[in-house]
C-alpha positions in Angstrom: 7.7 -11.0 0.7 9.6 -10.7 3.9 8.8 -9.3 7.3 11.1 -6.4 6.3 8.3 -4.5 4.4 7.9 -1.9 7.1 11.6 -1.1 7.1 11.7 -1.0 3.3 8.6 1.2 3.2 10.1 3.6 5.6 13.3 3.7 3.5 11.3 4.4 0.4 9.4 7.2 2.2 12.9 8.6 3.1 14.0 8.4 -0.5 10.8 10.2 -1.6 10.4 12.9 1.1 14.0 13.2 2.4 15.4 13.3 5.8 14.8 14.3 8.6 11.4 12.5 9.0 9.8 15.6 10.4 9.7 17.0 6.9 7.5 14.1 5.8 3.7 14.5 5.4 2.1 14.0 8.8 -0.1 11.3 7.3 3.0 9.1 6.6 3.1 7.9 10.1 -0.7 7.1 10.1 -0.8 5.2 6.8 2.3 3.0 7.4 0.5 0.4 9.6 -2.3 0.1 7.0 0.2 -0.7 4.2 1.8 -3.2 6.4 -1.5 -4.9 7.1 -2.1 -5.3 3.4 1.4 -6.9 3.0 1.0 -9.2 6.0 -2.5 -10.3 4.8 -1.6 -10.9 1.1 2.1 -11.5 1.0 3.5 -11.4 -2.5 0.1 -10.6 -3.9 0.3 -7.2 -2.2 2.0 -5.8 -5.3 -0.9 -6.6 -7.5 -3.2 -5.2 -4.8 -1.4 -1.9 -4.6 -1.5 -1.5 -8.4 -5.2 -2.2 -8.4 -5.6 0.4 -5.6 -3.7 2.9 -7.7 -6.1 2.2 -10.6 -9.0 2.8 -8.3 -7.5 6.1 -7.1 -7.1 7.2 -10.8 -10.8 6.4 -11.4 -11.8 8.6 -8.5 -9.5 11.4 -9.5 -10.7 11.3 -13.1 -14.4 11.3 -12.0 -13.7 14.3 -9.7 -11.8 16.2 -12.4 -14.5 15.5 -15.0 -17.3 16.1 -12.6 -18.6 12.8 -13.7 -20.5 10.2 -11.6 -18.1 8.8 -9.0 -18.8 5.4 -7.5 -16.2 6.0 -4.8 -12.9 4.4 -4.0 -14.3 1.3 -2.3 -16.3 0.4 -5.4 -13.4 1.0 -7.8 -11.1 -1.0 -5.4 -13.5 -3.9 -5.3 -13.7 -4.0 -9.1 -9.9 -3.6 -9.6 -9.0 -6.2 -7.1 -11.9 -8.5 -7.7 -12.2 -8.7 -3.9 -15.9 -9.7 -4.2 -14.8 -13.0 -5.8 -12.7 -14.0 -2.8 -14.2 -12.9 0.5 -11.7 -14.4 2.9 -10.1 -12.9 6.1 -6.9 -11.8 4.3 -8.8 -10.1 1.5 -11.2 -8.4 3.9 -8.2 -7.2 6.0 -6.4 -5.9 2.9 -9.6 -4.2 1.6 -10.4 -2.5 4.9 -6.8 -1.4 5.4 -6.6 0.0 1.9 -9.9 1.9 2.4 -8.5 3.4 5.7 -5.2 4.5 4.3 -7.0 6.1 1.3 -9.3 8.0 3.5 -6.4 9.3 5.7 -4.6 10.6 2.6 -7.8 12.1 1.2 -8.3 14.2 4.3 -4.6 15.2 4.9 -3.8 18.2 2.9 -0.1 17.4 2.7 -0.6 13.8 1.6 -0.1 12.3 -1.9 -1.7 8.9 -2.1 0.1 8.3 -5.4 3.5 8.8 -3.7 2.5 6.4 -1.0 1.5 3.7 -3.5 4.8 4.3 -5.3 6.7 3.8 -2.1 4.7 0.7 -1.2 5.4 -0.9 -4.6 9.1 -0.2 -4.4 9.2 -1.5 -0.8 7.4 -4.7 -2.0 10.0 -5.1 -4.8 12.8 -4.7 -2.3 11.2 -7.1 0.1 10.7 -9.8 -2.5 14.3 -9.6 -3.8 16.0 -10.0 -0.5 16.1 -13.4 1.3 13.9 -13.7 4.3 15.4 -14.4 7.7 14.2 -18.0 7.6 16.0 -18.5 4.2 19.2 -17.0 5.6 18.9 -19.1 8.8 18.3 -22.3 6.8 21.2 -21.6 4.4 23.5 -20.8 7.3 22.7 -24.0 9.1 23.7 -26.2 6.1 
C-alpha cells in the first residue's frame, strides 16, 4: 500500500459520483480522513479490514430489515475483524476510525456506506498495484 491511497480514494469517489465534486454526498469529505487512517494504520491489511467492515454493515442492515436483535456495528466489526484478539495501537486506530466513518454515513441522508467501502477497496487495489515512491526512487538510483 502506498501513500497514494487518499488520491486513489478521491479518484474512485469521482468514478462513482462523477464530477464536479459538489455533486458528491456531503459526507464524502468527512469520511475520507477516516478511511485514510485505517490504511495508514493497517497498510496492506486494510483491504481485509474493509471487507470485514462491509460484512458488519450487512449484518446491521439485515437485523434492521428483519427487525431482529441488532448487536450494533461495533460488535459486528469486532467479530468480523477479530480486533479483540489483537489490541494494538494500529488496530485500535483502525477500529475507532471505522466506527466514526460508519456513524457519519448512518446520519447523512445522502450517504451510502456500501459505495464508500467499494471505493476504498478499489483504491486499495490501485494503491497496492502501483510502485511506491521509495521503490521508484530506489530503482531510479540504480
